[in-house]
NUTOR-308432 format. One line per field, with one value per residue (C-alpha): residue number from 0; residue in one letter; x, y, z. Coordinates in nm, 2 decimals. Last residue first. Layout:
BEGIN
k <- (NUM / ...)
r <- (A / ...)
x <- (X / ...)
y <- (Y / ...)
z <- (Z / ...)
# end
This chain:
BEGIN
k <- (190 / 189 / 188 / 187 / 186 / 185 / 184 / 183 / 182 / 181 / 180 / 179 / 178 / 177 / 176 / 175 / 174 / 173 / 172 / 171 / 170 / 169 / 168 / 167 / 166 / 165 / 164 / 163 / 162 / 161 / 160 / 159 / 158 / 157 / 156 / 155 / 154 / 153 / 152 / 151 / 150 / 149 / 148 / 147 / 146 / 145 / 144 / 143 / 142 / 141 / 140 / 139 / 138 / 137 / 136 / 135 / 134 / 133 / 132 / 131 / 130 / 129 / 128 / 127 / 126 / 125 / 124 / 123 / 122 / 121 / 120 / 119 / 118 / 117 / 116 / 115 / 114 / 113 / 112 / 111 / 110 / 109 / 108 / 107 / 106 / 105 / 104 / 103 / 102 / 101 / 100 / 99 / 98 / 97 / 96 / 95 / 94 / 93 / 92 / 91 / 90 / 89 / 88 / 87 / 86 / 85 / 84 / 83 / 82 / 81 / 80 / 79 / 78 / 77 / 76 / 75 / 74 / 73 / 72 / 71 / 70 / 69 / 68 / 67 / 66 / 65 / 64 / 63 / 62 / 61 / 60 / 59 / 58 / 57 / 56 / 55 / 54 / 53 / 52 / 51 / 50 / 49 / 48 / 47 / 46 / 45 / 44 / 43 / 42 / 41 / 40 / 39 / 38 / 37 / 36 / 35 / 34 / 33 / 32 / 31 / 30 / 29 / 28 / 27 / 26 / 25 / 24 / 23 / 22 / 21 / 20 / 19 / 18 / 17 / 16 / 15 / 14 / 13 / 12 / 11 / 10 / 9 / 8 / 7 / 6 / 5 / 4 / 3 / 2 / 1 / 0)
r <- (S / K / L / G / K / L / L / L / D / S / I / D / E / A / I / E / E / Q / S / L / K / E / N / S / R / Y / L / E / Y / T / A / N / L / A / S / F / I / A / F / A / I / L / K / S / N / M / K / K / F / D / G / K / K / I / G / K / D / I / I / E / R / F / K / M / E / Y / E / F / R / L / K / K / F / K / G / L / H / P / Q / E / L / F / M / W / E / N / F / F / V / E / S / A / E / L / N / T / A / I / V / S / I / H / A / K / I / V / A / K / L / K / R / P / S / K / E / E / T / T / V / A / K / D / F / A / V / F / F / Y / Q / A / M / D / F / C / I / E / R / L / L / D / D / K / S / K / Y / H / N / Y / L / S / P / A / Q / I / G / V / E / K / A / L / E / R / M / G / V / A / A / Y / G / R / E / R / F / L / K / Q / A / T / Q / K / V / K / E / K / T / T / Q / T / T / A / M)
x <- (-5.83 / -5.48 / -5.36 / -5.31 / -5.12 / -4.89 / -4.77 / -4.69 / -4.52 / -4.31 / -4.21 / -4.12 / -3.92 / -3.73 / -3.65 / -3.54 / -3.33 / -3.16 / -3.07 / -3.21 / -2.97 / -3.20 / -2.98 / -3.13 / -2.93 / -3.05 / -3.41 / -3.40 / -3.29 / -3.63 / -3.81 / -3.84 / -4.00 / -4.30 / -4.39 / -4.32 / -4.57 / -4.84 / -4.81 / -4.82 / -5.14 / -5.29 / -5.20 / -5.33 / -5.68 / -5.83 / -5.99 / -5.83 / -5.53 / -5.48 / -5.81 / -5.65 / -5.75 / -5.62 / -5.29 / -5.26 / -5.33 / -5.07 / -4.80 / -4.87 / -4.87 / -4.52 / -4.40 / -4.60 / -4.41 / -4.08 / -4.21 / -4.33 / -3.99 / -3.82 / -4.04 / -3.97 / -3.59 / -3.63 / -3.81 / -3.55 / -3.27 / -3.40 / -3.40 / -3.20 / -3.20 / -3.28 / -3.60 / -3.38 / -3.25 / -3.46 / -3.51 / -3.20 / -2.98 / -3.10 / -3.05 / -2.70 / -2.61 / -2.76 / -2.65 / -2.65 / -2.95 / -3.15 / -3.08 / -3.18 / -3.50 / -3.60 / -3.52 / -3.72 / -4.02 / -3.96 / -3.96 / -4.27 / -4.46 / -4.36 / -4.46 / -4.80 / -4.85 / -4.76 / -4.48 / -4.15 / -3.78 / -3.82 / -3.96 / -3.66 / -3.40 / -3.62 / -3.67 / -3.30 / -3.21 / -3.47 / -3.37 / -3.00 / -3.07 / -3.26 / -2.97 / -2.73 / -2.97 / -2.99 / -2.61 / -2.52 / -2.76 / -2.65 / -2.29 / -2.38 / -2.58 / -2.27 / -2.11 / -1.88 / -1.77 / -1.44 / -1.19 / -1.41 / -1.32 / -0.96 / -1.06 / -1.16 / -0.81 / -0.81 / -0.85 / -1.20 / -1.34 / -1.17 / -1.31 / -1.66 / -1.63 / -1.52 / -1.80 / -2.06 / -2.30 / -2.61 / -2.84 / -2.77 / -2.86 / -2.64 / -2.58 / -2.71 / -2.56 / -2.23 / -2.22 / -2.33 / -2.08 / -1.80 / -1.88 / -1.90 / -1.57 / -1.40 / -1.53 / -1.39 / -1.06 / -1.03 / -1.07 / -0.80 / -0.85 / -0.73 / -0.58)
y <- (-8.98 / -8.85 / -8.67 / -8.32 / -8.45 / -8.63 / -8.31 / -8.13 / -8.44 / -8.49 / -8.12 / -8.11 / -8.43 / -8.36 / -8.01 / -8.09 / -8.39 / -8.19 / -7.94 / -7.59 / -7.29 / -7.00 / -6.78 / -6.93 / -7.16 / -7.48 / -7.36 / -7.28 / -7.64 / -7.73 / -7.61 / -7.96 / -8.10 / -7.86 / -7.87 / -8.24 / -8.30 / -8.08 / -8.24 / -8.59 / -8.49 / -8.36 / -8.67 / -8.88 / -8.72 / -8.74 / -9.00 / -8.93 / -9.14 / -9.45 / -9.59 / -9.90 / -9.78 / -9.43 / -9.56 / -9.78 / -9.48 / -9.27 / -9.53 / -9.57 / -9.20 / -9.17 / -9.44 / -9.27 / -8.94 / -9.13 / -9.28 / -8.94 / -8.78 / -9.07 / -9.02 / -8.65 / -8.73 / -8.97 / -8.71 / -8.45 / -8.69 / -8.75 / -8.46 / -8.17 / -8.09 / -7.72 / -7.81 / -7.97 / -7.63 / -7.55 / -7.87 / -8.06 / -7.75 / -7.67 / -8.03 / -8.04 / -7.74 / -7.89 / -8.25 / -8.38 / -8.18 / -8.27 / -8.64 / -8.62 / -8.44 / -8.72 / -8.98 / -8.80 / -8.79 / -9.16 / -9.25 / -9.04 / -9.21 / -9.55 / -9.46 / -9.34 / -9.64 / -9.91 / -10.15 / -9.96 / -10.03 / -10.13 / -9.79 / -9.61 / -9.80 / -9.78 / -9.40 / -9.34 / -9.53 / -9.35 / -9.00 / -9.07 / -9.20 / -8.88 / -8.68 / -8.87 / -8.81 / -8.44 / -8.38 / -8.61 / -8.45 / -8.10 / -8.20 / -8.37 / -8.06 / -7.84 / -8.06 / -8.35 / -8.38 / -8.49 / -8.45 / -8.17 / -7.96 / -7.96 / -7.74 / -7.46 / -7.45 / -7.54 / -7.35 / -7.49 / -7.13 / -7.06 / -7.39 / -7.30 / -6.95 / -7.11 / -7.36 / -7.09 / -7.02 / -6.81 / -7.08 / -7.31 / -7.05 / -6.80 / -6.92 / -7.28 / -7.34 / -7.19 / -7.41 / -7.72 / -7.65 / -7.61 / -7.95 / -8.12 / -7.97 / -8.06 / -8.42 / -8.44 / -8.29 / -8.56 / -8.46 / -8.57 / -8.84 / -8.79 / -9.09)
z <- (7.63 / 7.66 / 7.35 / 7.49 / 7.78 / 7.54 / 7.37 / 7.70 / 7.85 / 7.53 / 7.53 / 7.90 / 7.89 / 7.57 / 7.66 / 8.02 / 7.90 / 7.63 / 7.90 / 7.90 / 7.90 / 7.81 / 7.59 / 7.28 / 7.05 / 7.21 / 7.22 / 6.85 / 6.78 / 6.92 / 6.61 / 6.46 / 6.77 / 6.79 / 6.43 / 6.42 / 6.70 / 6.55 / 6.21 / 6.37 / 6.55 / 6.23 / 6.04 / 6.32 / 6.30 / 6.65 / 6.87 / 7.20 / 7.29 / 7.50 / 7.38 / 7.22 / 6.87 / 6.94 / 7.07 / 6.76 / 6.54 / 6.72 / 6.70 / 6.33 / 6.28 / 6.41 / 6.17 / 5.89 / 5.95 / 5.90 / 5.57 / 5.45 / 5.53 / 5.35 / 5.04 / 5.04 / 5.04 / 4.75 / 4.55 / 4.63 / 4.54 / 4.19 / 4.15 / 4.30 / 4.67 / 4.74 / 4.93 / 5.20 / 5.32 / 5.63 / 5.83 / 5.72 / 5.73 / 6.08 / 6.19 / 6.04 / 6.26 / 6.57 / 6.54 / 6.90 / 7.00 / 6.69 / 6.72 / 7.09 / 7.01 / 6.78 / 7.04 / 7.30 / 7.07 / 7.00 / 7.36 / 7.44 / 7.15 / 7.28 / 7.64 / 7.52 / 7.29 / 7.54 / 7.46 / 7.50 / 7.43 / 7.07 / 6.97 / 7.09 / 6.88 / 6.57 / 6.62 / 6.68 / 6.37 / 6.16 / 6.28 / 6.23 / 5.87 / 5.79 / 5.92 / 5.69 / 5.40 / 5.46 / 5.51 / 5.22 / 4.99 / 5.08 / 5.01 / 4.68 / 4.58 / 4.63 / 4.37 / 4.30 / 4.67 / 4.81 / 4.53 / 4.40 / 4.70 / 4.58 / 4.28 / 4.52 / 4.69 / 5.06 / 5.39 / 5.48 / 5.48 / 5.14 / 5.00 / 5.11 / 4.96 / 4.63 / 4.64 / 4.68 / 4.97 / 4.92 / 4.79 / 5.09 / 5.35 / 5.52 / 5.87 / 5.84 / 5.50 / 5.62 / 5.93 / 5.75 / 5.47 / 5.73 / 5.89 / 5.55 / 5.43 / 5.76 / 5.73 / 5.38 / 5.49 / 5.76 / 6.12 / 6.35 / 6.62 / 6.97 / 7.15)
# end
């Protein structure tokens, strides 16, 4: 049985598309309503403001990343395998939410307070989860002695740009991207 998309879901999907294509600041609520096919005042039945839309997109994506991380981390014991599992989980979230991922990575700074502060805190907590795996791996001798903040920065820099690979003409599968990137990153960490 096919499910139909609610108006609220359609608004969110359309907003993701427009925010990705044109940037959050360049998209107005009237334009969004027109794209969805509803009157502008009707948007406010679903979202109080454009910021509410951005907040929902960003915080939903953050939740997807945390859930995927927690699921991946429980499947492995050793630090290298654990790090590889969470790298793959992170890429999987991006691959299954391409438009929302681009908004999450590129438009979050437009969040208004107090949501911006909460979002930054979530980003830091997520980074710390990666750094904990890295620090444990360094202590066990699985990884080189390096600065875990620098390692996490390099990992996130690589991972958070993978949406570009999915939009490129090269048709790489999610599995190929996840495997190759995780192998590349982990080879540099081996002690």
